[in-house]
PDB file of N, CA, C, O and CB in Angstrom:
ATOM      1  N   MET A   1      11.461   5.711 -10.053  1.00  0.00           N
ATOM      2  CA  MET A   1      10.488   5.435  -9.016  1.00  0.00           C
ATOM      3  C   MET A   1       9.106   5.305  -9.650  1.00  0.00           C
ATOM      4  O   MET A   1       8.811   5.924 -10.673  1.00  0.00           O
ATOM      5  CB  MET A   1      10.502   6.543  -7.937  1.00  0.00           C
ATOM      6  N   TYR A   2       8.282   4.497  -9.026  1.00  0.00           N
ATOM      7  CA  TYR A   2       6.906   4.344  -9.507  1.00  0.00           C
ATOM      8  C   TYR A   2       6.181   5.679  -9.411  1.00  0.00           C
ATOM      9  O   TYR A   2       6.509   6.512  -8.567  1.00  0.00           O
ATOM     10  CB  TYR A   2       6.152   3.257  -8.697  1.00  0.00           C
ATOM     11  N   LYS A   3       5.213   5.874 -10.265  1.00  0.00           N
ATOM     12  CA  LYS A   3       4.451   7.119 -10.257  1.00  0.00           C
ATOM     13  C   LYS A   3       3.565   7.228  -9.019  1.00  0.00           C
ATOM     14  O   LYS A   3       3.445   8.312  -8.449  1.00  0.00           O
ATOM     15  CB  LYS A   3       3.600   7.222 -11.515  1.00  0.00           C
ATOM     16  N   SER A   4       2.959   6.158  -8.604  1.00  0.00           N
ATOM     17  CA  SER A   4       2.095   6.222  -7.429  1.00  0.00           C
ATOM     18  C   SER A   4       2.461   5.098  -6.456  1.00  0.00           C
ATOM     19  O   SER A   4       3.038   4.078  -6.834  1.00  0.00           O
ATOM     20  CB  SER A   4       0.600   6.128  -7.840  1.00  0.00           C
ATOM     21  N   PHE A   5       2.101   5.325  -5.196  1.00  0.00           N
ATOM     22  CA  PHE A   5       2.342   4.310  -4.186  1.00  0.00           C
ATOM     23  C   PHE A   5       1.570   3.034  -4.523  1.00  0.00           C
ATOM     24  O   PHE A   5       2.096   1.928  -4.392  1.00  0.00           O
ATOM     25  CB  PHE A   5       1.945   4.830  -2.795  1.00  0.00           C
ATOM     26  N   TYR A   6       0.328   3.196  -4.955  1.00  0.00           N
ATOM     27  CA  TYR A   6      -0.502   2.033  -5.306  1.00  0.00           C
ATOM     28  C   TYR A   6       0.174   1.189  -6.384  1.00  0.00           C
ATOM     29  O   TYR A   6       0.234  -0.035  -6.270  1.00  0.00           O
ATOM     30  CB  TYR A   6      -1.896   2.489  -5.789  1.00  0.00           C
ATOM     31  N   HIS A   7       0.678   1.839  -7.422  1.00  0.00           N
ATOM     32  CA  HIS A   7       1.341   1.124  -8.507  1.00  0.00           C
ATOM     33  C   HIS A   7       2.545   0.341  -7.977  1.00  0.00           C
ATOM     34  O   HIS A   7       2.775  -0.804  -8.365  1.00  0.00           O
ATOM     35  CB  HIS A   7       1.783   2.106  -9.609  1.00  0.00           C
ATOM     36  N   PHE A   8       3.302   0.974  -7.091  1.00  0.00           N
ATOM     37  CA  PHE A   8       4.436   0.296  -6.458  1.00  0.00           C
ATOM     38  C   PHE A   8       3.950  -0.897  -5.631  1.00  0.00           C
ATOM     39  O   PHE A   8       4.509  -1.991  -5.720  1.00  0.00           O
ATOM     40  CB  PHE A   8       5.230   1.282  -5.566  1.00  0.00           C
ATOM     41  N   LEU A   9       2.913  -0.679  -4.833  1.00  0.00           N
ATOM     42  CA  LEU A   9       2.412  -1.720  -3.940  1.00  0.00           C
ATOM     43  C   LEU A   9       1.942  -2.953  -4.708  1.00  0.00           C
ATOM     44  O   LEU A   9       2.039  -4.074  -4.209  1.00  0.00           O
ATOM     45  CB  LEU A   9       1.275  -1.176  -3.092  1.00  0.00           C
ATOM     46  N   MET A  10       1.438  -2.746  -5.907  1.00  0.00           N
ATOM     47  CA  MET A  10       0.900  -3.870  -6.680  1.00  0.00           C
ATOM     48  C   MET A  10       1.966  -4.892  -7.039  1.00  0.00           C
ATOM     49  O   MET A  10       1.629  -6.031  -7.362  1.00  0.00           O
ATOM     50  CB  MET A  10       0.244  -3.364  -7.944  1.00  0.00           C
ATOM     51  N   LYS A  11       3.235  -4.524  -6.993  1.00  0.00           N
ATOM     52  CA  LYS A  11       4.276  -5.517  -7.274  1.00  0.00           C
ATOM     53  C   LYS A  11       4.367  -6.566  -6.160  1.00  0.00           C
ATOM     54  O   LYS A  11       5.007  -7.604  -6.330  1.00  0.00           O
ATOM     55  CB  LYS A  11       5.633  -4.824  -7.452  1.00  0.00           C
ATOM     56  N   TYR A  12       3.723  -6.290  -5.023  1.00  0.00           N
ATOM     57  CA  TYR A  12       3.724  -7.228  -3.902  1.00  0.00           C
ATOM     58  C   TYR A  12       2.482  -8.130  -3.875  1.00  0.00           C
ATOM     59  O   TYR A  12       2.371  -9.002  -3.013  1.00  0.00           O
ATOM     60  CB  TYR A  12       3.822  -6.462  -2.600  1.00  0.00           C
ATOM     61  N   ARG A  13       1.555  -7.924  -4.810  1.00  0.00           N
ATOM     62  CA  ARG A  13       0.379  -8.798  -4.856  1.00  0.00           C
ATOM     63  C   ARG A  13       0.820 -10.235  -5.073  1.00  0.00           C
ATOM     64  O   ARG A  13       1.756 -10.510  -5.823  1.00  0.00           O
ATOM     65  CB  ARG A  13      -0.598  -8.357  -5.973  1.00  0.00           C
ATOM     66  N   ASN A  14       0.132 -11.138  -4.407  1.00  0.00           N
ATOM     67  CA  ASN A  14       0.499 -12.538  -4.498  1.00  0.00           C
ATOM     68  C   ASN A  14      -0.731 -13.376  -4.178  1.00  0.00           C
ATOM     69  O   ASN A  14      -1.393 -13.134  -3.168  1.00  0.00           O
ATOM     70  CB  ASN A  14       1.678 -12.877  -3.542  1.00  0.00           C
ATOM     71  N   PRO A  15      -1.050 -14.359  -5.019  1.00  0.00           N
ATOM     72  CA  PRO A  15      -2.227 -15.203  -4.736  1.00  0.00           C
ATOM     73  C   PRO A  15      -2.077 -15.961  -3.417  1.00  0.00           C
ATOM     74  O   PRO A  15      -3.072 -16.330  -2.794  1.00  0.00           O
ATOM     75  CB  PRO A  15      -2.453 -16.202  -5.881  1.00  0.00           C
ATOM     76  N   LYS A  16      -0.839 -16.191  -2.994  1.00  0.00           N
ATOM     77  CA  LYS A  16      -0.576 -16.848  -1.714  1.00  0.00           C
ATOM     78  C   LYS A  16       0.361 -15.944  -0.911  1.00  0.00           C
ATOM     79  O   LYS A  16       1.560 -16.209  -0.817  1.00  0.00           O
ATOM     80  CB  LYS A  16       0.050 -18.286  -1.918  1.00  0.00           C
ATOM     81  N   PRO A  17      -0.198 -14.867  -0.329  1.00  0.00           N
ATOM     82  CA  PRO A  17       0.653 -13.890   0.360  1.00  0.00           C
ATOM     83  C   PRO A  17       1.457 -14.526   1.493  1.00  0.00           C
ATOM     84  O   PRO A  17       0.937 -15.300   2.297  1.00  0.00           O
ATOM     85  CB  PRO A  17      -0.199 -12.753   0.912  1.00  0.00           C
ATOM     86  N   LYS A  18       2.734 -14.174   1.526  1.00  0.00           N
ATOM     87  CA  LYS A  18       3.628 -14.756   2.514  1.00  0.00           C
ATOM     88  C   LYS A  18       3.969 -13.774   3.629  1.00  0.00           C
ATOM     89  O   LYS A  18       4.548 -14.161   4.644  1.00  0.00           O
ATOM     90  CB  LYS A  18       4.895 -15.234   1.845  1.00  0.00           C
ATOM     91  N   ASP A  19       3.610 -12.497   3.442  1.00  0.00           N
ATOM     92  CA  ASP A  19       3.937 -11.506   4.464  1.00  0.00           C
ATOM     93  C   ASP A  19       2.852 -10.437   4.531  1.00  0.00           C
ATOM     94  O   ASP A  19       1.912 -10.439   3.737  1.00  0.00           O
ATOM     95  CB  ASP A  19       5.307 -10.863   4.179  1.00  0.00           C
ATOM     96  N   LYS A  20       2.995  -9.529   5.485  1.00  0.00           N
ATOM     97  CA  LYS A  20       1.967  -8.516   5.729  1.00  0.00           C
ATOM     98  C   LYS A  20       1.839  -7.530   4.580  1.00  0.00           C
ATOM     99  O   LYS A  20       0.744  -7.036   4.312  1.00  0.00           O
ATOM    100  CB  LYS A  20       2.272  -7.767   7.003  1.00  0.00           C
ATOM    101  N   ILE A  21       2.938  -7.234   3.897  1.00  0.00           N
ATOM    102  CA  ILE A  21       2.866  -6.292   2.781  1.00  0.00           C
ATOM    103  C   ILE A  21       2.118  -6.929   1.609  1.00  0.00           C
ATOM    104  O   ILE A  21       1.371  -6.242   0.911  1.00  0.00           O
ATOM    105  CB  ILE A  21       4.288  -5.852   2.343  1.00  0.00           C
ATOM    106  N   SER A  22       2.304  -8.205   1.388  1.00  0.00           N
ATOM    107  CA  SER A  22       1.548  -8.892   0.333  1.00  0.00           C
ATOM    108  C   SER A  22       0.052  -8.910   0.660  1.00  0.00           C
ATOM    109  O   SER A  22      -0.782  -8.716  -0.224  1.00  0.00           O
ATOM    110  CB  SER A  22       2.069 -10.337   0.147  1.00  0.00           C
ATOM    111  N   HIS A  23      -0.283  -9.142   1.925  1.00  0.00           N
ATOM    112  CA  HIS A  23      -1.693  -9.079   2.336  1.00  0.00           C
ATOM    113  C   HIS A  23      -2.245  -7.681   2.087  1.00  0.00           C
ATOM    114  O   HIS A  23      -3.348  -7.527   1.563  1.00  0.00           O
ATOM    115  CB  HIS A  23      -1.851  -9.462   3.832  1.00  0.00           C
ATOM    116  N   PHE A  24      -1.471  -6.656   2.466  1.00  0.00           N
ATOM    117  CA  PHE A  24      -1.858  -5.263   2.254  1.00  0.00           C
ATOM    118  C   PHE A  24      -2.100  -5.011   0.765  1.00  0.00           C
ATOM    119  O   PHE A  24      -3.114  -4.422   0.391  1.00  0.00           O
ATOM    120  CB  PHE A  24      -0.770  -4.301   2.799  1.00  0.00           C
ATOM    121  N   ALA A  25      -1.182  -5.450  -0.073  1.00  0.00           N
ATOM    122  CA  ALA A  25      -1.308  -5.242  -1.521  1.00  0.00           C
ATOM    123  C   ALA A  25      -2.564  -5.914  -2.063  1.00  0.00           C
ATOM    124  O   ALA A  25      -3.291  -5.325  -2.863  1.00  0.00           O
ATOM    125  CB  ALA A  25      -0.068  -5.780  -2.252  1.00  0.00           C
ATOM    126  N   ASN A  26      -2.814  -7.124  -1.639  1.00  0.00           N
ATOM    127  CA  ASN A  26      -4.007  -7.837  -2.102  1.00  0.00           C
ATOM    128  C   ASN A  26      -5.282  -7.098  -1.702  1.00  0.00           C
ATOM    129  O   ASN A  26      -6.205  -6.967  -2.506  1.00  0.00           O
ATOM    130  CB  ASN A  26      -4.029  -9.265  -1.539  1.00  0.00           C
ATOM    131  N   HIS A  27      -5.333  -6.620  -0.472  1.00  0.00           N
ATOM    132  CA  HIS A  27      -6.524  -5.901  -0.005  1.00  0.00           C
ATOM    133  C   HIS A  27      -6.657  -4.545  -0.696  1.00  0.00           C
ATOM    134  O   HIS A  27      -7.765  -4.139  -1.047  1.00  0.00           O
ATOM    135  CB  HIS A  27      -6.470  -5.710   1.519  1.00  0.00           C
ATOM    136  N   ALA A  28      -5.544  -3.844  -0.896  1.00  0.00           N
ATOM    137  CA  ALA A  28      -5.590  -2.546  -1.582  1.00  0.00           C
ATOM    138  C   ALA A  28      -6.118  -2.730  -3.006  1.00  0.00           C
ATOM    139  O   ALA A  28      -6.860  -1.889  -3.514  1.00  0.00           O
ATOM    140  CB  ALA A  28      -4.181  -1.883  -1.605  1.00  0.00           C
ATOM    141  N   TYR A  29      -5.736  -3.818  -3.633  1.00  0.00           N
ATOM    142  CA  TYR A  29      -6.215  -4.119  -4.981  1.00  0.00           C
ATOM    143  C   TYR A  29      -7.737  -4.273  -4.999  1.00  0.00           C
ATOM    144  O   TYR A  29      -8.399  -3.836  -5.940  1.00  0.00           O
ATOM    145  CB  TYR A  29      -5.546  -5.397  -5.514  1.00  0.00           C
ATOM    146  N   GLU A  30      -8.281  -4.892  -3.964  1.00  0.00           N
ATOM    147  CA  GLU A  30      -9.722  -5.108  -3.869  1.00  0.00           C
ATOM    148  C   GLU A  30     -10.473  -3.840  -3.439  1.00  0.00           C
ATOM    149  O   GLU A  30     -11.692  -3.757  -3.589  1.00  0.00           O
ATOM    150  CB  GLU A  30     -10.011  -6.236  -2.889  1.00  0.00           C
ATOM    151  N   ASP A  31      -9.747  -2.867  -2.909  1.00  0.00           N
ATOM    152  CA  ASP A  31     -10.338  -1.622  -2.392  1.00  0.00           C
ATOM    153  C   ASP A  31     -10.466  -0.623  -3.539  1.00  0.00           C
ATOM    154  O   ASP A  31      -9.500   0.052  -3.892  1.00  0.00           O
ATOM    155  CB  ASP A  31      -9.472  -1.022  -1.226  1.00  0.00           C
ATOM    156  N   HIS A  32     -11.640  -0.534  -4.106  1.00  0.00           N
ATOM    157  CA  HIS A  32     -11.849   0.293  -5.298  1.00  0.00           C
ATOM    158  C   HIS A  32     -11.776   1.789  -5.013  1.00  0.00           C
ATOM    159  O   HIS A  32     -11.708   2.590  -5.946  1.00  0.00           O
ATOM    160  CB  HIS A  32     -13.184  -0.031  -5.911  1.00  0.00           C
ATOM    161  N   SER A  33     -11.790   2.177  -3.748  1.00  0.00           N
ATOM    162  CA  SER A  33     -11.692   3.595  -3.389  1.00  0.00           C
ATOM    163  C   SER A  33     -10.270   4.014  -3.024  1.00  0.00           C
ATOM    164  O   SER A  33     -10.019   5.192  -2.769  1.00  0.00           O
ATOM    165  CB  SER A  33     -12.620   3.899  -2.231  1.00  0.00           C
ATOM    166  N   PHE A  34      -9.345   3.067  -2.996  1.00  0.00           N
ATOM    167  CA  PHE A  34      -7.960   3.382  -2.626  1.00  0.00           C
ATOM    168  C   PHE A  34      -7.433   4.500  -3.534  1.00  0.00           C
ATOM    169  O   PHE A  34      -7.671   4.468  -4.741  1.00  0.00           O
ATOM    170  CB  PHE A  34      -7.050   2.110  -2.730  1.00  0.00           C
ATOM    171  N   PRO A  35      -6.724   5.485  -2.976  1.00  0.00           N
ATOM    172  CA  PRO A  35      -6.203   6.599  -3.797  1.00  0.00           C
ATOM    173  C   PRO A  35      -5.071   6.123  -4.720  1.00  0.00           C
ATOM    174  O   PRO A  35      -3.889   6.270  -4.408  1.00  0.00           O
ATOM    175  CB  PRO A  35      -5.693   7.750  -2.885  1.00  0.00           C
ATOM    176  N   LYS A  36      -5.459   5.562  -5.839  1.00  0.00           N
ATOM    177  CA  LYS A  36      -4.527   4.867  -6.734  1.00  0.00           C
ATOM    178  C   LYS A  36      -3.476   5.761  -7.387  1.00  0.00           C
ATOM    179  O   LYS A  36      -2.402   5.284  -7.753  1.00  0.00           O
ATOM    180  CB  LYS A  36      -5.296   4.181  -7.800  1.00  0.00           C
ATOM    181  N   ASN A  37      -3.769   7.036  -7.537  1.00  0.00           N
ATOM    182  CA  ASN A  37      -2.825   7.922  -8.223  1.00  0.00           C
ATOM    183  C   ASN A  37      -1.998   8.774  -7.280  1.00  0.00           C
ATOM    184  O   ASN A  37      -1.239   9.634  -7.728  1.00  0.00           O
ATOM    185  CB  ASN A  37      -3.564   8.813  -9.163  1.00  0.00           C
ATOM    186  N   SER A  38      -2.130   8.551  -5.994  1.00  0.00           N
ATOM    187  CA  SER A  38      -1.464   9.408  -5.024  1.00  0.00           C
ATOM    188  C   SER A  38      -0.011   9.005  -4.786  1.00  0.00           C
ATOM    189  O   SER A  38       0.347   7.827  -4.778  1.00  0.00           O
ATOM    190  CB  SER A  38      -2.219   9.384  -3.720  1.00  0.00           C
ATOM    191  N   GLU A  39       0.801  10.031  -4.595  1.00  0.00           N
ATOM    192  CA  GLU A  39       2.190   9.860  -4.175  1.00  0.00           C
ATOM    193  C   GLU A  39       2.393  10.531  -2.821  1.00  0.00           C
ATOM    194  O   GLU A  39       3.524  10.703  -2.367  1.00  0.00           O
ATOM    195  CB  GLU A  39       3.168  10.445  -5.232  1.00  0.00           C
ATOM    196  N   ASP A  40       1.281  10.912  -2.177  1.00  0.00           N
ATOM    197  CA  ASP A  40       1.324  11.712  -0.962  1.00  0.00           C
ATOM    198  C   ASP A  40       1.093  10.860   0.287  1.00  0.00           C
ATOM    199  O   ASP A  40       0.035  10.250   0.444  1.00  0.00           O
ATOM    200  CB  ASP A  40       0.288  12.822  -1.034  1.00  0.00           C
ATOM    201  N   TYR A  41       2.086  10.826   1.168  1.00  0.00           N
ATOM    202  CA  TYR A  41       2.002  10.019   2.384  1.00  0.00           C
ATOM    203  C   TYR A  41       0.773  10.371   3.206  1.00  0.00           C
ATOM    204  O   TYR A  41       0.023   9.489   3.624  1.00  0.00           O
ATOM    205  CB  TYR A  41       3.255  10.202   3.224  1.00  0.00           C
ATOM    206  N   ASP A  42       0.567  11.675   3.440  1.00  0.00           N
ATOM    207  CA  ASP A  42      -0.540  12.101   4.301  1.00  0.00           C
ATOM    208  C   ASP A  42      -1.898  11.726   3.723  1.00  0.00           C
ATOM    209  O   ASP A  42      -2.792  11.306   4.459  1.00  0.00           O
ATOM    210  CB  ASP A  42      -0.480  13.600   4.525  1.00  0.00           C
ATOM    211  N   GLU A  43      -2.057  11.873   2.420  1.00  0.00           N
ATOM    212  CA  GLU A  43      -3.328  11.517   1.785  1.00  0.00           C
ATOM    213  C   GLU A  43      -3.618  10.022   1.939  1.00  0.00           C
ATOM    214  O   GLU A  43      -4.724   9.632   2.311  1.00  0.00           O
ATOM    215  CB  GLU A  43      -3.309  11.902   0.294  1.00  0.00           C
ATOM    216  N   ILE A  44      -2.624   9.199   1.652  1.00  0.00           N
ATOM    217  CA  ILE A  44      -2.820   7.746   1.734  1.00  0.00           C
ATOM    218  C   ILE A  44      -2.988   7.310   3.188  1.00  0.00           C
ATOM    219  O   ILE A  44      -3.840   6.475   3.494  1.00  0.00           O
ATOM    220  CB  ILE A  44      -1.631   6.999   1.087  1.00  0.00           C
ATOM    221  N   SER A  45      -2.184   7.869   4.073  1.00  0.00           N
ATOM    222  CA  SER A  45      -2.273   7.529   5.485  1.00  0.00           C
ATOM    223  C   SER A  45      -3.648   7.878   6.047  1.00  0.00           C
ATOM    224  O   SER A  45      -4.249   7.077   6.764  1.00  0.00           O
ATOM    225  CB  SER A  45      -1.181   8.249   6.274  1.00  0.00           C
ATOM    226  N   SER A  46      -4.148   9.072   5.722  1.00  0.00           N
ATOM    227  CA  SER A  46      -5.475   9.479   6.190  1.00  0.00           C
ATOM    228  C   SER A  46      -6.548   8.554   5.636  1.00  0.00           C
ATOM    229  O   SER A  46      -7.463   8.154   6.356  1.00  0.00           O
ATOM    230  CB  SER A  46      -5.770  10.931   5.786  1.00  0.00           C
ATOM    231  N   TYR A  47      -6.438   8.218   4.366  1.00  0.00           N
ATOM    232  CA  TYR A  47      -7.400   7.297   3.765  1.00  0.00           C
ATOM    233  C   TYR A  47      -7.410   5.968   4.527  1.00  0.00           C
ATOM    234  O   TYR A  47      -8.474   5.452   4.870  1.00  0.00           O
ATOM    235  CB  TYR A  47      -7.065   7.063   2.270  1.00  0.00           C
ATOM    236  N   LEU A  48      -6.236   5.425   4.786  1.00  0.00           N
ATOM    237  CA  LEU A  48      -6.149   4.128   5.450  1.00  0.00           C
ATOM    238  C   LEU A  48      -6.636   4.183   6.891  1.00  0.00           C
ATOM    239  O   LEU A  48      -7.198   3.210   7.393  1.00  0.00           O
ATOM    240  CB  LEU A  48      -4.725   3.623   5.414  1.00  0.00           C
ATOM    241  N   GLU A  49      -6.424   5.319   7.561  1.00  0.00           N
ATOM    242  CA  GLU A  49      -6.907   5.463   8.937  1.00  0.00           C
ATOM    243  C   GLU A  49      -8.421   5.262   8.995  1.00  0.00           C
ATOM    244  O   GLU A  49      -8.938   4.671   9.942  1.00  0.00           O
ATOM    245  CB  GLU A  49      -6.528   6.852   9.504  1.00  0.00           C
ATOM    246  N   PHE A  50      -9.127   5.759   7.974  1.00  0.00           N
ATOM    247  CA  PHE A  50     -10.586   5.694   7.972  1.00  0.00           C
ATOM    248  C   PHE A  50     -11.157   4.517   7.192  1.00  0.00           C
ATOM    249  O   PHE A  50     -12.267   4.070   7.480  1.00  0.00           O
ATOM    250  CB  PHE A  50     -11.132   6.956   7.412  1.00  0.00           C
ATOM    251  N   HIS A  51     -10.418   4.008   6.212  1.00  0.00           N
ATOM    252  CA  HIS A  51     -10.970   2.977   5.322  1.00  0.00           C
ATOM    253  C   HIS A  51     -10.124   1.705   5.237  1.00  0.00           C
ATOM    254  O   HIS A  51     -10.492   0.767   4.531  1.00  0.00           O
ATOM    255  CB  HIS A  51     -11.132   3.545   3.947  1.00  0.00           C
ATOM    256  N   GLY A  52      -9.022   1.668   5.932  1.00  0.00           N
ATOM    257  CA  GLY A  52      -8.112   0.527   5.804  1.00  0.00           C
ATOM    258  C   GLY A  52      -8.292  -0.520   6.876  1.00  0.00           C
ATOM    259  O   GLY A  52      -7.326  -0.961   7.499  1.00  0.00           O
ATOM    260  N   GLN A  53      -9.543  -0.918   7.090  1.00  0.00           N
ATOM    261  CA  GLN A  53      -9.819  -1.910   8.130  1.00  0.00           C
ATOM    262  C   GLN A  53      -9.059  -3.211   7.890  1.00  0.00           C
ATOM    263  O   GLN A  53      -8.857  -4.002   8.812  1.00  0.00           O
ATOM    264  CB  GLN A  53     -11.313  -2.193   8.201  1.00  0.00           C
ATOM    265  N   TYR A  54      -8.644  -3.424   6.655  1.00  0.00           N
ATOM    266  CA  TYR A  54      -7.909  -4.645   6.326  1.00  0.00           C
ATOM    267  C   TYR A  54      -6.457  -4.592   6.804  1.00  0.00           C
ATOM    268  O   TYR A  54      -5.761  -5.607   6.769  1.00  0.00           O
ATOM    269  CB  TYR A  54      -7.946  -4.884   4.825  1.00  0.00           C
ATOM    270  N   LEU A  55      -5.996  -3.425   7.248  1.00  0.00           N
ATOM    271  CA  LEU A  55      -4.630  -3.323   7.766  1.00  0.00           C
ATOM    272  C   LEU A  55      -4.623  -3.675   9.245  1.00  0.00           C
ATOM    273  O   LEU A  55      -5.340  -3.073  10.044  1.00  0.00           O
ATOM    274  CB  LEU A  55      -4.052  -1.899   7.541  1.00  0.00           C
ATOM    275  N   GLU A  56      -3.815  -4.646   9.593  1.00  0.00           N
ATOM    276  CA  GLU A  56      -3.675  -5.052  10.984  1.00  0.00           C
ATOM    277  C   GLU A  56      -3.096  -3.906  11.818  1.00  0.00           C
ATOM    278  O   GLU A  56      -3.446  -3.731  12.985  1.00  0.00           O
ATOM    279  CB  GLU A  56      -2.781  -6.304  11.093  1.00  0.00           C
ATOM    280  N   SER A  57      -2.201  -3.129  11.192  1.00  0.00           N
ATOM    281  CA  SER A  57      -1.539  -2.022  11.873  1.00  0.00           C
ATOM    282  C   SER A  57      -1.048  -1.020  10.837  1.00  0.00           C
ATOM    283  O   SER A  57      -0.658  -1.405   9.734  1.00  0.00           O
ATOM    284  CB  SER A  57      -0.361  -2.530  12.750  1.00  0.00           C
ATOM    285  N   MET A  58      -1.067   0.258  11.184  1.00  0.00           N
ATOM    286  CA  MET A  58      -0.552   1.277  10.267  1.00  0.00           C
ATOM    287  C   MET A  58       0.950   1.132  10.056  1.00  0.00           C
ATOM    288  O   MET A  58       1.497   1.677   9.097  1.00  0.00           O
ATOM    289  CB  MET A  58      -0.869   2.674  10.796  1.00  0.00           C
ATOM    290  N   SER A  59       1.614   0.409  10.934  1.00  0.00           N
ATOM    291  CA  SER A  59       3.053   0.199  10.752  1.00  0.00           C
ATOM    292  C   SER A  59       3.334  -0.586   9.468  1.00  0.00           C
ATOM    293  O   SER A  59       4.422  -0.474   8.903  1.00  0.00           O
ATOM    294  CB  SER A  59       3.644  -0.543  11.966  1.00  0.00           C
ATOM    295  N   ILE A  60       2.374  -1.368   9.008  1.00  0.00           N
ATOM    296  CA  ILE A  60       2.536  -2.098   7.742  1.00  0.00           C
ATOM    297  C   ILE A  60       2.588  -1.100   6.593  1.00  0.00           C
ATOM    298  O   ILE A  60       3.414  -1.232   5.689  1.00  0.00           O
ATOM    299  CB  ILE A  60       1.375  -3.121   7.528  1.00  0.00           C
ATOM    300  N   PHE A  61       1.713  -0.107   6.625  1.00  0.00           N
ATOM    301  CA  PHE A  61       1.762   0.947   5.619  1.00  0.00           C
ATOM    302  C   PHE A  61       3.097   1.690   5.699  1.00  0.00           C
ATOM    303  O   PHE A  61       3.726   1.945   4.672  1.00  0.00           O
ATOM    304  CB  PHE A  61       0.584   1.930   5.804  1.00  0.00           C
ATOM    305  N   ASP A  62       3.526   2.034   6.899  1.00  0.00           N
ATOM    306  CA  ASP A  62       4.796   2.759   7.057  1.00  0.00           C
ATOM    307  C   ASP A  62       5.970   1.957   6.490  1.00  0.00           C
ATOM    308  O   ASP A  62       6.860   2.517   5.851  1.00  0.00           O
ATOM    309  CB  ASP A  62       5.048   3.076   8.542  1.00  0.00           C
ATOM    310  N   GLU A  63       5.963   0.664   6.727  1.00  0.00           N
ATOM    311  CA  GLU A  63       7.022  -0.203   6.200  1.00  0.00           C
ATOM    312  C   GLU A  63       6.985  -0.218   4.666  1.00  0.00           C
ATOM    313  O   GLU A  63       8.024  -0.124   4.014  1.00  0.00           O
ATOM    314  CB  GLU A  63       6.873  -1.644   6.759  1.00  0.00           C
ATOM    315  N   ALA A  64       5.794  -0.337   4.105  1.00  0.00           N
ATOM    316  CA  ALA A  64       5.649  -0.333   2.645  1.00  0.00           C
ATOM    317  C   ALA A  64       6.049   1.033   2.078  1.00  0.00           C
ATOM    318  O   ALA A  64       6.662   1.107   1.013  1.00  0.00           O
ATOM    319  CB  ALA A  64       4.188  -0.680   2.238  1.00  0.00           C
ATOM    320  N   TRP A  65       5.705   2.110   2.787  1.00  0.00           N
ATOM    321  CA  TRP A  65       6.055   3.460   2.328  1.00  0.00           C
ATOM    322  C   TRP A  65       7.579   3.623   2.271  1.00  0.00           C
ATOM    323  O   TRP A  65       8.104   4.211   1.325  1.00  0.00           O
ATOM    324  CB  TRP A  65       5.430   4.535   3.264  1.00  0.00           C
ATOM    325  N   GLU A  66       8.282   3.110   3.269  1.00  0.00           N
ATOM    326  CA  GLU A  66       9.751   3.188   3.276  1.00  0.00           C
ATOM    327  C   GLU A  66      10.330   2.446   2.066  1.00  0.00           C
ATOM    328  O   GLU A  66      11.272   2.926   1.435  1.00  0.00           O
ATOM    329  CB  GLU A  66      10.323   2.595   4.596  1.00  0.00           C
ATOM    330  N   LEU A  67       9.776   1.297   1.749  1.00  0.00           N
ATOM    331  CA  LEU A  67      10.228   0.559   0.573  1.00  0.00           C
ATOM    332  C   LEU A  67       9.968   1.376  -0.691  1.00  0.00           C
ATOM    333  O   LEU A  67      10.801   1.409  -1.597  1.00  0.00           O
ATOM    334  CB  LEU A  67       9.521  -0.814   0.485  1.00  0.00           C
ATOM    335  N   TYR A  68       8.818   2.030  -0.749  1.00  0.00           N
ATOM    336  CA  TYR A  68       8.446   2.882  -1.896  1.00  0.00           C
ATOM    337  C   TYR A  68       9.443   4.027  -2.044  1.00  0.00           C
ATOM    338  O   TYR A  68       9.884   4.322  -3.155  1.00  0.00           O
ATOM    339  CB  TYR A  68       7.004   3.446  -1.724  1.00  0.00           C
ATOM    340  N   LEU A  69       9.799   4.668  -0.946  1.00  0.00           N
ATOM    341  CA  LEU A  69      10.723   5.810  -1.009  1.00  0.00           C
ATOM    342  C   LEU A  69      12.112   5.411  -1.475  1.00  0.00           C
ATOM    343  O   LEU A  69      12.811   6.196  -2.117  1.00  0.00           O
ATOM    344  CB  LEU A  69      10.820   6.475   0.346  1.00  0.00           C
ATOM    345  N   HIS A  70      12.507   4.197  -1.152  1.00  0.00           N
ATOM    346  CA  HIS A  70      13.874   3.765  -1.485  1.00  0.00           C
ATOM    347  C   HIS A  70      13.962   2.870  -2.720  1.00  0.00           C
ATOM    348  O   HIS A  70      15.041   2.398  -3.077  1.00  0.00           O
ATOM    349  CB  HIS A  70      14.465   3.037  -0.317  1.00  0.00           C
ATOM    350  N   TYR A  71      12.828   2.642  -3.362  1.00  0.00           N
ATOM    351  CA  TYR A  71      12.823   1.775  -4.545  1.00  0.00           C
ATOM    352  C   TYR A  71      13.452   2.498  -5.736  1.00  0.00           C
ATOM    353  O   TYR A  71      13.131   3.652  -6.020  1.00  0.00           O
ATOM    354  CB  TYR A  71      11.379   1.328  -4.889  1.00  0.00           C
ATOM    355  N   GLU A  72      14.331   1.814  -6.409  1.00  0.00           N
ATOM    356  CA  GLU A  72      15.011   2.420  -7.561  1.00  0.00           C
ATOM    357  C   GLU A  72      14.832   1.625  -8.842  1.00  0.00           C
ATOM    358  O   GLU A  72      15.552   1.847  -9.815  1.00  0.00           O
ATOM    359  CB  GLU A  72      16.480   2.567  -7.271  1.00  0.00           C
ATOM    360  N   GLY A  73      13.875   0.696  -8.852  1.00  0.00           N
ATOM    361  CA  GLY A  73      13.674  -0.161  -9.997  1.00  0.00           C
ATOM    362  C   GLY A  73      13.202   0.595 -11.156  1.00  0.00           C
ATOM    363  O   GLY A  73      12.979   0.018 -12.220  1.00  0.00           O
TER     364      GLY A  73
END
């Protein structure tokens, strides 16, 4: 598993995002305050609640978090 959620999310970055998770990844990359070393759902979720204006919905984070939890690459 990836060490941090941010590191995992970066695999979804795409210059031409095709889905909401790719948009999320692109914006998180541009967000210099994003908790890049965190593996903690509550910490990242709280951060996004206050600073994640680029997220259309927190359900996008939840969907990405589920992928992170089940990733075995």
